[in-house]
C-alpha positions in Angstrom: 101.4 164.6 205.7 100.8 163.9 202.1 97.3 161.7 202.1 97.6 157.7 201.4 96.5 156.8 198.3 94.0 153.8 197.9 96.4 151.6 195.5 93.1 149.5 194.6 91.4 152.7 193.0 94.7 153.8 191.8 95.4 150.7 189.7 91.2 150.9 188.5 92.3 154.2 187.3 95.6 153.8 185.6 95.4 150.5 183.9 93.9 150.5 180.9 94.1 147.5 178.3 96.8 147.9 175.8 96.0 148.6 172.3 96.8 145.8 169.7 96.9 146.7 166.3 95.8 144.4 163.6 96.2 143.8 160.2 95.2 146.6 159.1 96.3 149.0 161.2 93.4 149.8 163.1 93.6 149.4 167.1 91.9 147.4 169.5 91.0 146.8 172.8 92.8 143.3 174.2 89.9 143.1 176.9 87.1 144.8 179.0 87.0 145.3 182.3 86.4 142.3 184.3 83.2 143.8 185.9 82.0 145.8 182.4 80.0 144.2 180.4 76.5 143.0 180.7 77.3 139.4 181.2 78.1 137.5 184.0 81.2 135.2 184.4 78.8 132.2 184.1 77.8 132.9 181.0 80.8 134.1 179.1 81.9 131.0 180.5 79.1 128.9 178.6 78.9 130.7 175.7 82.7 130.3 175.3 82.6 126.1 175.5 79.1 126.7 173.2 80.9 128.4 170.7 84.2 125.9 171.3 81.7 122.9 170.3 80.7 124.3 166.9 84.2 125.4 166.2 85.5 122.2 166.8 82.6 119.8 165.1 82.7 122.5 162.3 86.6 122.3 161.6 85.8 118.1 161.9 83.0 118.6 159.3 85.2 120.8 157.1 88.2 118.4 157.1 86.7 115.0 156.6 83.6 116.1 153.9 85.9 118.1 152.2 83.1 121.1 152.4 86.0 124.4 151.9 87.8 125.1 149.1 91.2 125.1 150.8 92.8 126.8 147.6 90.2 129.4 147.8 90.3 130.4 151.7 93.9 130.2 151.5 94.0 132.7 148.9 91.2 135.4 150.5 93.5 135.1 153.6 96.5 136.2 152.0 95.1 139.6 152.4 96.4 138.9 156.4 99.8 138.0 156.0 101.4 139.1 158.8 105.4 137.9 158.4 105.1 139.3 154.4 105.8 136.0 152.9 103.5 136.5 150.0 100.1 133.5 151.6 98.3 133.5 154.6 100.1 130.4 156.9 100.1 129.0 160.5 102.8 131.9 161.2 99.9 134.6 160.2 97.4 132.6 162.5 99.5 133.0 165.1 99.7 136.8 164.8 95.9 137.1 165.0 96.0 134.8 167.9 97.9 136.8 169.5 101.2 134.8 170.2 103.1 137.4 168.8 101.2 140.6 169.9 103.6 143.1 172.5 101.5 144.1 175.4 102.7 147.5 176.9 104.0 147.2 180.2 102.0 149.0 183.2 103.5 151.9 184.8 103.2 150.0 188.1 104.2 146.2 189.6 100.7 146.2 190.3 99.3 142.9 188.4 95.5 142.2 188.3 94.2 138.4 189.1 93.2 136.7 185.6 90.2 136.3 184.8 88.4 132.7 185.0 87.7 132.9 181.0 91.1 133.2 180.7 92.3 130.1 180.4 89.4 128.9 178.4 90.5 131.3 175.9 94.0 130.1 176.2 92.3 126.3 175.0 90.3 128.2 172.6 93.5 129.1 170.9 95.1 125.5 171.0 91.8 124.2 169.3 91.8 126.5 166.7 96.1 125.9 166.5 95.1 122.6 166.0 92.7 122.9 163.4 94.8 125.2 161.4 97.4 122.2 161.6 95.0 120.0 160.5 94.0 122.3 157.2 97.5 122.4 156.4 97.8 118.4 157.1 95.0 118.3 154.5 96.5 120.9 152.2 99.8 118.9 151.9 97.2 115.5 151.7 95.5 116.8 148.9 98.9 118.3 146.9 100.4 114.6 147.2 97.1 112.7 146.3 97.1 114.6 143.0 100.8 113.4 142.5 100.0 110.3 143.0 96.7 110.4 140.4 99.2 111.9 138.1 101.1 108.7 138.1 98.7 106.6 138.8 96.7 107.8 135.4 100.7 108.0 133.9 101.0 103.8 134.1 97.4 103.6 133.2 98.2 105.1 129.7 101.4 103.4 129.2 99.8 100.1 129.8 97.0 100.9 127.1 100.0 101.5 124.8 101.5 98.7 125.6 97.9 97.1 125.3 97.5 98.4 122.0 100.8 97.5 120.7 100.2 94.2 121.1 96.9 94.6 120.0 98.7 95.5 116.6 101.2 92.6 116.6 99.3 90.0 116.8 96.5 91.6 114.3 99.3 91.4 111.8 100.2 88.1 112.8 96.7 87.0 111.9 97.3 89.1 108.9 100.2 87.5 107.7 98.8 83.8 108.9 95.9 84.6 106.8 98.2 85.3 103.6 100.1 82.6 104.2 96.8 80.2 104.3 95.9 81.8 101.3 98.7 81.2 99.1 99.1 77.7 100.3 95.2 77.3 99.2 96.3 79.1 96.0 99.1 76.4 95.2 97.1 73.9 96.2 94.3 74.4 93.7 96.7 75.3 91.1 98.3 71.7 92.2 94.6 70.5 91.2 94.6 72.4 88.3 97.8 70.6 87.2 96.8 67.4 87.8 93.0 67.7 86.1 94.9 69.6 83.2 97.3 66.4 82.9 94.5 64.4 83.3 92.6 65.8 80.8 95.5 65.5 78.2 95.8 61.7 79.4 92.0 61.2 78.8 92.4 62.7 74.9 95.5 61.4 74.1 93.7 57.5 74.8 91.5 58.5 72.1 93.9 59.9 69.5 96.4 57.6 67.6 99.5 56.1 68.5 101.6 58.3 66.3 99.8 61.6 67.7 100.6 60.2 71.2 104.2 59.4 70.7 104.6 62.7 68.2 102.9 64.9 72.1 105.3 63.0 74.0 108.2 63.8 71.8 107.1 67.9 72.1 107.1 67.4 75.5 110.1 65.8 76.3 112.1 68.5 73.9 110.4 71.0 75.9 111.6 69.6 78.9 115.6 69.3 77.8 115.7 72.7 76.5 114.4 73.9 80.2 116.6 71.7 81.9 119.7 72.9 79.4 119.3 76.4 79.8 118.9 76.4 83.3 122.1 74.0 83.8 123.9 76.9 81.7 122.4 79.5 83.9 123.1 78.1 87.0 126.8 77.0 86.1 126.9 80.6 84.8 125.8 82.3 88.1 128.0 79.3 90.1 131.1 79.8 87.6 133.5 82.8 88.9 135.3 84.5 85.9 138.6 83.7 85.1 140.3 87.3 85.1 144.3 86.2 85.7 146.2 84.8 83.5 149.7 82.3 84.5 152.1 85.5 85.1 149.5 87.5 87.0 148.9 84.8 89.3 152.3 85.7 90.3 151.6 89.3 90.9 148.4 88.7 92.0 149.3 90.3 95.7 150.2 93.3 94.5 146.9 93.3 92.2 144.5 92.7 95.0 146.4 95.8 97.1 145.4 97.9 94.5 141.9 96.6 93.8 141.5 97.0 97.5 141.6 100.9 97.2 139.5 100.8 94.5 136.7 99.0 96.7 137.3 101.1 99.4 136.3 104.0 97.5 139.7 105.2 97.1 139.5 105.7 94.1 142.7 108.8 93.1 144.7 106.0 95.1 143.6 103.1 93.0 144.1 105.1 90.0 147.5 105.9 91.1 148.6 102.3 92.1 146.9 100.6 89.3 148.7 103.5 86.7 152.2 102.0 88.5 151.5 98.7 87.9 150.8 99.3 84.7 154.2 100.9 84.0 156.0 97.7 85.9 153.3 94.8 84.0 153.3 96.8 80.0 151.5 93.5 79.0 149.3 92.7 81.8 145.5 92.9 80.9 144.5 92.3 84.4 146.2 95.5 85.5 145.0 97.9 82.5 141.3 96.7 83.3 141.8 97.4 87.2 143.2 100.9 85.7 140.2 101.1 83.8 137.7 100.6 86.8 139.4 102.6 88.8 139.3 105.5 86.0 136.1 104.8 85.7 135.1 105.4 89.4 136.6 108.3 89.5 134.9 110.2 86.2 131.9 109.0 88.2 133.3 110.8 91.6 134.0 114.2 89.4 130.9 113.9 87.4 133.6 113.8 84.1 132.6 113.1 80.6 136.5 113.2 79.9 137.8 110.8 82.8 134.7 108.4 81.5 135.5 108.6 78.0 139.2 107.8 79.1 138.5 105.1 81.2 136.5 103.5 77.7 140.0 103.7 75.9 141.6 101.9 78.7 139.1 99.1 78.4 139.7 98.7 74.9 143.2 98.7 75.6 143.1 95.7 77.7 140.6 93.7 76.2 143.4 94.0 72.9 146.1 92.7 74.7 147.9 89.5 74.8 147.2 86.3 76.6 143.7 88.1 78.3 141.3 85.4 79.5 138.3 85.0 77.7 136.2 86.0 80.9 138.7 89.2 81.3 137.6 89.8 77.4 134.3 89.1 77.5 133.8 91.5 81.3 135.8 94.4 79.7 134.2 94.9 76.1 130.5 94.4 78.0 132.0 97.5 80.5 132.9 99.7 77.4 129.5 98.9 75.5 127.9 99.8 78.8 130.0 103.4 79.3 129.4 103.7 75.8 125.8 103.6 76.0 126.0 106.0 79.2 127.6 109.0 77.3 125.2 108.4 74.6 127.5 106.6 72.2 125.0 104.5 70.6 126.8 103.4 67.6 129.9 102.9 69.6 128.4 101.0 71.8 126.9 99.0 69.0 130.2 98.3 67.3 131.0 97.0 71.0 128.7 94.5 71.5 129.0 93.4 67.5 132.5 92.3 68.5 131.9 90.6 71.8 129.0 88.3 70.0 131.4 87.3 67.1 133.9 86.3 70.3 131.5 84.5 72.3 128.5 83.1 69.3 126.9 80.5 71.9 126.4 83.5 74.5 122.6 84.1 74.3 123.0 87.0 76.7 125.0 88.9 74.4 123.4 88.3 71.4 120.3 89.9 73.7 122.5 92.9 74.1 123.2 93.4 70.8 119.5 93.3 69.9 118.8 96.2 72.3 121.6 97.8 70.9 119.9 98.0 67.5 116.5 99.3 68.9 118.4 102.2 70.9 119.1 103.3 67.3 115.8 102.8 65.7 116.8 100.0 64.0 114.1 97.9 64.6 115.1 95.2 61.3 118.4 94.2 62.4 117.0 94.1 66.4 114.4 91.6 65.0 116.7 89.3 63.1 118.6 89.1 66.3 116.3 87.7 68.3 115.2 85.3 65.4 118.3 84.0 66.1 118.1 83.7 70.1 114.8 82.1 69.8 115.9 79.6 66.9 118.5 78.6 69.2 116.8 79.2 73.3 113.0 79.1 71.9 111.9 79.5 75.8 114.1 82.9 76.6 112.0 85.2 77.8 114.2 88.0 77.3 114.1 87.6 73.7 110.2 86.9 73.2 109.2 90.3 75.2 111.2 92.0 73.2 110.4 90.3 69.6 107.2 91.1 70.8 107.4 94.4 71.2 108.9 94.9 67.6 106.0 93.2 66.5 103.4 95.1 67.8 105.2 98.6 66.6 105.0 97.1 62.9 101.1 96.7 64.2 101.1 93.3 64.0 98.8 93.0 67.0 97.9 90.0 66.8 101.5 88.1 66.9 102.9 90.0 69.1 100.3 88.9 72.2 101.9 85.2 73.0 105.2 86.5 72.5 104.7 89.3 75.2 102.6 87.2 77.6 104.9 84.1 77.3 107.8 86.3 77.6 106.5 88.2 81.0 105.0 84.8 82.4 108.7 83.6 82.1 110.1 86.0 84.9 113.9 85.6 83.2 115.5 88.7 83.9 115.4 92.0 82.2 111.5 90.9 81.4 109.6 92.4 84.4 109.4 96.3 83.1 106.4 98.3 82.8 107.2 98.8 78.8 105.9 95.0 78.2 103.2 95.2 80.3 102.0 98.3 78.8 101.9 97.1 75.2 100.9 93.7 76.0 97.4 95.3 77.7 97.8 97.4 74.8 97.7 94.9 72.6 94.9 92.9 74.3 92.6 96.2 74.1 93.1 96.4 70.5 92.5 93.0 69.9 88.6 93.7 71.8 90.3 91.2 75.2 89.5 92.4 78.2 92.2 90.4 80.1 94.1 93.5 79.2 93.0 94.7 82.5 94.3 91.7 84.6 97.8 92.3 82.8 97.5 96.4 83.8 96.4 95.1 87.5 99.8 93.0 87.6 101.7 96.0 86.4 100.2 98.0 89.1 101.0 95.4 91.3 104.6 95.4 90.1 105.1 98.9 90.5 105.1 99.8 87.2 101.7 101.8 87.1 100.2 104.2 90.0 97.0 102.7 89.2 95.3 100.1 86.6 94.2 103.7 84.9 97.0 106.1 85.1 99.6 103.8 83.0 101.9 106.3 82.3 106.1 105.5 82.7 107.7 108.5 83.5 106.6 109.5 86.7 107.2 112.0 89.8 105.6 110.5 92.9 103.4 112.3 95.3 102.1 114.7 92.8 98.0 114.8 92.9 96.7 112.4 90.5 92.6 112.9 88.9 91.3 112.4 85.4 89.6 115.7 84.6 90.9 119.4 86.3 88.6 123.0 86.9 90.7 125.6 85.7 90.6 126.7 89.6 92.3 123.3 90.3 95.6 123.8 88.0 95.7 127.7 89.4 96.7 128.6 85.5 93.0 130.7 85.7 94.8 133.4 83.9 95.9 131.1 81.0 92.7 129.4 80.5 90.7 133.2 80.4 93.7 134.5 77.5 92.6 131.4 75.8 88.6 131.6 76.0 88.6 135.4 75.5 90.7 134.8 72.3 89.5 131.6 71.3 88.3 133.2 68.2 91.7 135.0 66.9 93.2 131.3 67.4 90.3 129.7 65.2 91.2 131.8 62.4 94.7 131.3 62.4 94.6 127.7 62.7 92.0 127.4 60.0 94.7 129.6 57.8 97.1 126.9 57.5 94.8 124.1 57.7 94.9 124.4 53.1 96.4 120.7 52.6 98.3 122.4 49.7 100.5 124.4 52.6 101.5 120.6 54.4 101.6 122.0 58.0 99.2 119.5 58.9 101.0 116.3 59.6 99.3 113.3 60.1 99.4 111.5 63.8 102.3 109.4 63.7 102.3 107.1 67.2 100.2 104.6 65.7 97.0 105.2 68.0 94.2 105.5 65.2 92.2 102.3 64.3 90.4 104.1 61.5 90.3 107.7 60.1 92.1 110.9 59.4 93.7 113.1 61.9 96.1 115.6 61.7 98.7 118.3 63.8 100.6 121.4 64.0 102.8 121.6 66.5 103.7 125.0 67.6 105.5 124.2 70.8 107.7 120.9 71.7 109.7 119.8 74.5 109.7 123.7 75.4 110.7 125.1 72.6 109.6 127.0 69.7 109.4 125.7 66.3 109.2 127.8 62.8 105.6 126.8 62.7 104.9 130.2 65.1 105.7 132.4 61.9 102.4 130.4 60.3 100.1 131.6 63.0 102.1 135.2 65.0 99.1 136.0 67.1 98.6 132.8 68.9 102.0 132.6 70.1 102.2 136.3 71.0 99.2 135.0 73.6 101.2 132.4 75.3 104.1 133.4 75.2 104.1 135.5 78.5 102.7 131.6 80.2 106.2 130.0 81.0 104.2 127.0 82.7 102.9 126.1 79.2 106.1 127.3 76.7 108.7 125.8 79.5 106.8 122.4 79.8 109.6 119.9 78.6 107.6 117.4 78.7 104.7 118.7 76.7 103.4 120.0 73.4 101.3 122.7 71.6 99.4 122.4 69.1 96.7 122.2 66.6 94.5 119.1 65.8 92.1 118.7 63.3 90.1 115.0 63.5 87.8 114.4 60.5 84.7 112.6 60.3 84.8 108.6 60.9 88.2 108.4 63.2 88.3 106.6 66.2 91.6 106.9 68.4 92.3 103.9 70.6 92.4 104.3 74.3 95.7 105.4 75.6 97.8 107.2 78.3 100.4 109.8 77.9 104.5 108.8 78.7 104.2 111.4 81.8 102.3 112.4 84.9 104.2 115.6 85.5 101.9 117.7 82.9 98.2 118.6 82.3 96.2 118.9 78.9 94.0 121.1 78.3 91.9 121.6 74.8 90.8 124.7 73.8 87.3 124.2 71.2 87.5 125.8 68.1 85.5 124.2 65.0 83.1 121.4 67.3 80.3 119.9 64.9 77.5 119.8 67.1 77.2 116.2 67.7 79.5 113.0 67.2 82.7 114.1 69.0 83.4 113.1 72.5 86.5 112.0 74.7 86.3 109.6 77.2 89.2 110.2 80.1 88.4 107.0 82.6 85.2 106.2 82.9 84.1 109.5 82.6 83.2 111.0 79.2 82.8 114.7 77.9 82.2 117.0 75.1 84.2 119.7 73.9 82.4 123.2 73.5 83.4 126.4 71.4 85.5 128.7 72.9 85.3 126.7 76.2 88.7 125.1 78.0 88.3 121.2 78.8 91.4 120.0 81.3 92.0 116.3 82.0 95.7 114.6 82.7 96.8 112.4 80.1 98.5 110.0 81.8 94.8 108.5 82.8 93.2 106.2 79.9 91.8 108.0 77.3 90.0 107.8 74.3 88.0 110.0 71.2 85.5 109.3 68.5 84.7 112.0 65.8 81.0 110.5 64.2 80.1 114.3 63.3 79.6 115.2 59.6 82.1 117.6 59.3 85.9 117.9 61.0 86.5 119.0 64.7 89.5 121.2 65.3 90.7 122.2 69.1 94.0 123.7 70.4 96.0 121.7 72.7 98.0 123.5 75.6 100.2 121.4 77.5 101.1 122.8 81.2 104.0 121.6 83.5 101.3 120.0 86.8 100.9 123.0 89.1 102.6 120.5 91.8 106.1 120.3 90.5 108.7 122.8 92.2 110.6 125.2 90.0 113.2 123.0 90.3 111.9 120.1 89.3 110.5 121.6 86.0 114.1 123.1 85.1 115.6 120.0 86.0 113.4 117.4 84.2 114.4 115.5 81.2 112.5 116.0 77.8 109.9 114.1 76.5 
């Protein structure tokens, strides 16, 4: 009979704790024998309690005092990812705590009694799970707080933007109110000034004889009557609707209006066909033919066709010559014909059309003013002068006639006589007077008379948008170009050209001196009326981007420049020699455009006495050196040396102009 086994001892021998595999693949024992080790059950329980309390309070401190960088901790714990989701979370913690651990079953049905500390272990696990849950909630709370903080910042930013916008509106309102107050104060000052002037005049009149008082009153009444008459004529002309239909045409007004509606809607091809049909039906209708001319004019603009425009000009003439045309239609037709003739450059044809208009309507001062302009456009200043004298004899307060008459006087070098006409014409504010040319010439005339009020008119011209600044007064400009009076070669980007000029200045000088002999007639006097006194001669090689016959006389100089299109292709400039004799003074003046820069190469320069001022900066030339300035700024020249001064002038395109602009800008 087999001996009886001791089941208790057998259990102690055979039952081994199952090996638990941690995340690193290392087997560890699940527990130690209840009776093994150096600690009794009571000691173990005590240490577990201490550790539990420390863990709980540490967790509280960590959570409430934010002592742990949870993102960093979670990141480091990702190495213990058990479920393969890429991070350490509650599920991974459960595995570490043993929830998911598989304990190998005993081979016997005997189960050992639980040790008293197992319950404590379960409680500790539960406490740790609760701490992990709190940590997770803390992380989620921080995320929510970050989002909330971002939203709060966004709201605050919007509120700040709104506050700044409201402040800007308030500032603008205050500025507008201040400006309005200043205008009111200025008006009040003007009123007081007028009252004082009236009081002064009245006081002077009391001291004068009765005859003088009577003459003065008559003069004032005459001026008042003239002004009232002109205002009446202007207002009535403004309000009066032109009568373009004769008696018969009123019966076909519906058909004319239908064709006219097509033209006004921009359907010019259909409008031309509609009016052609009407002309065939009613060949003696001036209004139908006038409508056809307008439609052809619009079609020419759309097609960019000079041939079509020429056809329209012919149709305008036909309409004006038909019988039964109303006076208003004749006037409108011929004015339109003259405008389109001028557009095509047919200046003499336009002049003939305007002369016919003035002959038909001799009382219309506006037509006479247009006739004066037509004379100026063909260079007939004397005829224009006679026309404006006739206008001013009939309407002495006509501002348009005054500024043009003043312009003509100044071109005749009648500087002092031109000033009152230019000034009164600008002050009238009449249509056609607000032109930069009149501000330019009035200021120039005042400067030549030594009157500093010139800069007041320059400033007014600048405020009216005619000048870039008080100093820069060119009239043919491209907006946005860099503007400064003096330039360096590096500023321009034309360093190679400057070096070529300076390296070869003696060759250029020798050729210039070879053509200076007065018997050859190659140097001609300056013809722009810019000199106060002295002699100033010029010898032009390139003009408006084209070489002249003069290059045959100085082939080396022209050969040096041919490879620099910024100079030879400058359609708004010149290349020329300039010789100035002692005792010469050139008035302050400006060039016509801001599209060019001007280079001066010194060839023969006296040691003293020669200088050039541009704005408020005065400089001197040096032989073999290049000076560069923008001649659209005011500049002035003095030659007070004992011998002649010779320089070489080379105009170049402004460096900021595009290639397209250089090709398409009109010549000057």
